[in-house]
C-alpha atoms as a printed R data frame, in Angstrom:
    type eleno elety resid chain resno       x      y       z
1   ATOM     1    CA   MET     A     1 -24.592 20.000 -14.631
2   ATOM     2    CA   THR     A     2 -22.395 18.177 -12.165
3   ATOM     3    CA   GLU     A     3 -19.446 16.262 -13.593
4   ATOM     4    CA   TYR     A     4 -18.354 13.042 -11.915
5   ATOM     5    CA   TYR     A     5 -15.095 11.143 -11.908
6   ATOM     6    CA   PRO     A     6 -15.321  8.181 -14.333
7   ATOM     7    CA   GLY     A     7 -16.905  5.134 -12.694
8   ATOM     8    CA   SER     A     8 -17.701  7.105  -9.525
9   ATOM     9    CA   ARG     A     9 -20.429  9.148  -7.873
10  ATOM    10    CA   THR     A    10 -17.826 11.590  -6.570
11  ATOM    11    CA   PRO     A    11 -18.187 15.057  -8.131
12  ATOM    12    CA   ILE     A    12 -15.141 16.513  -9.820
13  ATOM    13    CA   ASN     A    13 -13.678 19.136  -7.491
14  ATOM    14    CA   ARG     A    14 -12.818 22.403  -9.245
15  ATOM    15    CA   ASN     A    15 -10.863 25.100  -7.377
16  ATOM    16    CA   GLY     A    16 -11.358 23.351  -4.035
17  ATOM    17    CA   ARG     A    17 -15.156 23.604  -4.291
18  ATOM    18    CA   HIS     A    18 -17.728 21.052  -5.279
19  ATOM    19    CA   LEU     A    19 -19.693 21.965  -8.353
20  ATOM    20    CA   ARG     A    20 -23.256 23.073  -7.776
21  ATOM    21    CA   PRO     A    21 -25.894 23.812 -10.397
22  ATOM    22    CA   ALA     A    22 -25.633 27.539 -11.191
23  ATOM    23    CA   THR     A    23 -29.233 28.030 -12.279
24  ATOM    24    CA   SER     A    24 -31.048 25.913  -9.728
25  ATOM    25    CA   ASN     A    25 -33.016 27.610  -6.957
26  ATOM    26    CA   ALA     A    26 -33.452 24.317  -5.128
27  ATOM    27    CA   VAL     A    27 -31.603 23.937  -1.843
28  ATOM    28    CA   PRO     A    28 -28.532 21.762  -2.469
29  ATOM    29    CA   GLU     A    29 -28.473 18.370  -0.804
30  ATOM    30    CA   ILE     A    30 -25.623 16.902   1.187
31  ATOM    31    CA   PRO     A    31 -23.485 15.153  -1.465
32  ATOM    32    CA   ASP     A    32 -23.741 11.353  -1.462
33  ATOM    33    CA   HIS     A    33 -19.994 10.885  -1.091
34  ATOM    34    CA   ILE     A    34 -19.971 12.759   2.235
35  ATOM    35    CA   ARG     A    35 -21.215 10.226   4.728
36  ATOM    36    CA   PRO     A    36 -21.658 10.842   8.447
37  ATOM    37    CA   GLN     A    37 -19.691  8.819  10.944
38  ATOM    38    CA   PRO     A    38 -21.439  6.887  13.724
39  ATOM    39    CA   TRP     A    39 -20.589  8.176  17.213
40  ATOM    40    CA   ARG     A    40 -21.809  7.012  20.610
41  ATOM    41    CA   CYS     A    41 -23.383  9.904  22.497
42  ATOM    42    CA   GLN     A    42 -24.949  9.322  25.938
43  ATOM    43    CA   GLY     A    43 -25.415  5.620  25.196
44  ATOM    44    CA   GLU     A    44 -27.035  6.254  21.807
45  ATOM    45    CA   VAL     A    45 -25.326  5.872  18.421
46  ATOM    46    CA   ILE     A    46 -25.910  8.880  16.163
47  ATOM    47    CA   ASP     A    47 -24.495  9.891  12.794
48  ATOM    48    CA   LEU     A    48 -22.374 13.038  12.946
49  ATOM    49    CA   TYR     A    49 -20.395 15.114  10.462
50  ATOM    50    CA   THR     A    50 -16.945 16.554  11.188
51  ATOM    51    CA   VAL     A    51 -16.032 20.199  10.657
52  ATOM    52    CA   GLY     A    52 -14.054 19.122   7.580
53  ATOM    53    CA   GLN     A    53 -17.106 17.451   6.076
54  ATOM    54    CA   LEU     A    54 -19.271 20.508   6.788
55  ATOM    55    CA   ALA     A    55 -16.624 22.724   5.192
56  ATOM    56    CA   ASP     A    56 -16.551 20.469   2.135
57  ATOM    57    CA   ILE     A    57 -20.346 20.658   1.844
58  ATOM    58    CA   LEU     A    58 -20.211 24.474   1.990
59  ATOM    59    CA   GLY     A    59 -17.314 24.682  -0.466
60  ATOM    60    CA   ARG     A    60 -14.970 26.116   2.145
61  ATOM    61    CA   LYS     A    61 -11.938 24.888   4.054
62  ATOM    62    CA   ALA     A    62 -12.141 23.551   7.601
63  ATOM    63    CA   VAL     A    63  -9.906 26.369   8.838
64  ATOM    64    CA   THR     A    64 -12.509 28.862   7.558
65  ATOM    65    CA   LEU     A    65 -15.263 27.212   9.602
66  ATOM    66    CA   ARG     A    66 -13.038 27.125  12.690
67  ATOM    67    CA   LYS     A    67 -12.414 30.854  12.162
68  ATOM    68    CA   TRP     A    68 -16.162 31.453  11.736
69  ATOM    69    CA   GLU     A    69 -16.734 29.686  15.053
70  ATOM    70    CA   ALA     A    70 -14.029 31.746  16.787
71  ATOM    71    CA   GLU     A    71 -15.514 34.972  15.376
72  ATOM    72    CA   GLY     A    72 -19.075 33.988  16.308
73  ATOM    73    CA   VAL     A    73 -20.342 33.603  12.730
74  ATOM    74    CA   ILE     A    74 -21.496 30.089  13.593
75  ATOM    75    CA   PRO     A    75 -22.162 28.985  17.168
76  ATOM    76    CA   PRO     A    76 -19.731 26.507  18.680
77  ATOM    77    CA   THR     A    77 -21.018 22.984  18.424
78  ATOM    78    CA   ARG     A    78 -21.614 21.268  21.745
79  ATOM    79    CA   LEU     A    79 -20.609 17.890  20.289
80  ATOM    80    CA   ARG     A    80 -16.904 17.052  20.336
81  ATOM    81    CA   SER     A    81 -15.053 13.792  19.874
82  ATOM    82    CA   PRO     A    82 -13.420 12.384  23.014
83  ATOM    83    CA   SER     A    83  -9.672 12.852  23.386
84  ATOM    84    CA   GLN     A    84  -7.123 13.200  26.171
85  ATOM    85    CA   ASP     A    85  -5.683 16.197  24.300
86  ATOM    86    CA   PRO     A    86  -8.266 19.028  24.117
87  ATOM    87    CA   ARG     A    87  -6.615 20.275  20.913
88  ATOM    88    CA   ALA     A    88  -7.413 16.957  19.200
89  ATOM    89    CA   ARG     A    89 -11.160 17.019  19.883
90  ATOM    90    CA   LYS     A    90 -13.107 17.122  16.609
91  ATOM    91    CA   ARG     A    91 -16.082 19.423  16.153
92  ATOM    92    CA   LEU     A    92 -19.112 17.291  15.301
93  ATOM    93    CA   TYR     A    93 -22.414 18.343  13.728
94  ATOM    94    CA   THR     A    94 -25.757 16.555  13.452
95  ATOM    95    CA   ARG     A    95 -27.490 16.011  10.111
96  ATOM    96    CA   GLU     A    96 -30.102 18.615  11.105
97  ATOM    97    CA   GLN     A    97 -27.399 21.202  11.812
98  ATOM    98    CA   VAL     A    98 -25.615 20.488   8.527
99  ATOM    99    CA   GLN     A    99 -28.812 20.570   6.464
100 ATOM   100    CA   GLY     A   100 -29.920 23.772   8.208
101 ATOM   101    CA   ILE     A   101 -26.591 25.528   7.662
102 ATOM   102    CA   LEU     A   102 -26.577 24.426   4.011
103 ATOM   103    CA   LYS     A   103 -30.128 25.725   3.483
104 ATOM   104    CA   ILE     A   104 -29.356 29.067   5.149
105 ATOM   105    CA   ALA     A   105 -26.097 29.455   3.205
106 ATOM   106    CA   HIS     A   106 -27.980 28.805  -0.032
107 ATOM   107    CA   GLU     A   107 -30.772 31.242   0.810
108 ATOM   108    CA   GLU     A   108 -28.338 33.956   1.895
109 ATOM   109    CA   GLY     A   109 -26.308 33.590  -1.306
110 ATOM   110    CA   ILE     A   110 -22.979 32.581   0.169
111 ATOM   111    CA   LEU     A   111 -22.700 29.314  -1.767
112 ATOM   112    CA   ASN     A   112 -22.808 30.572  -5.329
113 ATOM   113    CA   SER     A   113 -19.905 31.916  -7.349
114 ATOM   114    CA   SER     A   114 -20.707 35.559  -6.549
115 ATOM   115    CA   ARG     A   115 -20.644 34.858  -2.788
116 ATOM   116    CA   ARG     A   116 -22.117 37.733  -0.842
117 ATOM   117    CA   PRO     A   117 -19.969 38.999   2.033
118 ATOM   118    CA   LEU     A   118 -21.210 37.537   5.327
119 ATOM   119    CA   GLY     A   119 -21.702 41.029   6.752
120 ATOM   120    CA   GLN     A   120 -24.335 41.748   4.111
121 ATOM   121    CA   THR     A   121 -26.421 38.705   5.041
122 ATOM   122    CA   ARG     A   122 -28.448 37.379   7.969
123 ATOM   123    CA   PHE     A   123 -26.386 34.154   7.933
124 ATOM   124    CA   LYS     A   124 -24.937 34.595  11.435
125 ATOM   125    CA   THR     A   125 -28.323 35.393  13.021
126 ATOM   126    CA   ARG     A   126 -30.175 32.628  11.205
127 ATOM   127    CA   VAL     A   127 -27.585 29.945  12.062
128 ATOM   128    CA   ALA     A   128 -27.689 31.005  15.737
129 ATOM   129    CA   GLU     A   129 -31.503 30.703  15.644
130 ATOM   130    CA   LEU     A   130 -31.178 27.280  13.991
131 ATOM   131    CA   PHE     A   131 -28.842 25.978  16.711
132 ATOM   132    CA   THR     A   132 -31.055 27.404  19.475
133 ATOM   133    CA   GLY     A   133 -34.167 25.852  17.945
134 ATOM   134    CA   LEU     A   134 -32.513 22.445  17.541
135 ATOM   135    CA   GLU     A   135 -31.257 22.512  21.153
136 ATOM   136    CA   GLU     A   136 -34.717 23.424  22.451
137 ATOM   137    CA   ALA     A   137 -36.285 20.616  20.407
138 ATOM   138    CA   ALA     A   138 -33.721 18.143  21.768
139 ATOM   139    CA   ARG     A   139 -34.437 19.243  25.356
140 ATOM   140    CA   ALA     A   140 -38.190 18.874  24.756
141 ATOM   141    CA   ARG     A   141 -37.673 15.361  23.329
142 ATOM   142    CA   ALA     A   142 -35.519 14.439  26.319
143 ATOM   143    CA   ALA     A   143 -38.141 15.765  28.745
144 ATOM   144    CA   ARG     A   144 -40.886 13.768  26.998
145 ATOM   145    CA   THR     A   145 -38.734 10.643  27.125
146 ATOM   146    CA   ASP     A   146 -38.012 11.127  30.848
147 ATOM   147    CA   THR     A   147 -41.721 11.670  31.574
148 ATOM   148    CA   HIS     A   148 -42.665  8.612  29.528
149 ATOM   149    CA   GLN     A   149 -40.119  6.433  31.357
150 ATOM   150    CA   GLU     A   150 -41.318  7.622  34.782
151 ATOM   151    CA   ALA     A   151 -44.922  6.789  33.886
152 ATOM   152    CA   ALA     A   152 -44.027  3.271  32.751
């Protein structure tokens, strides 16, 4: 059972990780206290999560996710915040990416207390397939939108 701070919906953080039900087989949801930030992308406002928020959702530290990206465990996100300094550009993730990574992490057993080593899972492969599938779906939506606008 999740414990909350008094008068809040924020879960009590133990050992740098958010508590998750130990016996539940249900895929964990994105915690309510982690809210996406609105960003303007190609003229459209979309809600995106930062690498720190994704790390918090997975019970890891942001530096771990940056290392995973550098080592190819998770694909690099194509969405970055604008900045004059390339070192200051934030990695941004869509809700679909975050939910997909969370689901895969749960199914591969890397969220629970007995965390399986990544090398013993299909996490890397499945996350790469997730990102590829989401990019293909986005391209298909964009193509349909372009075709629809030309016909109008």
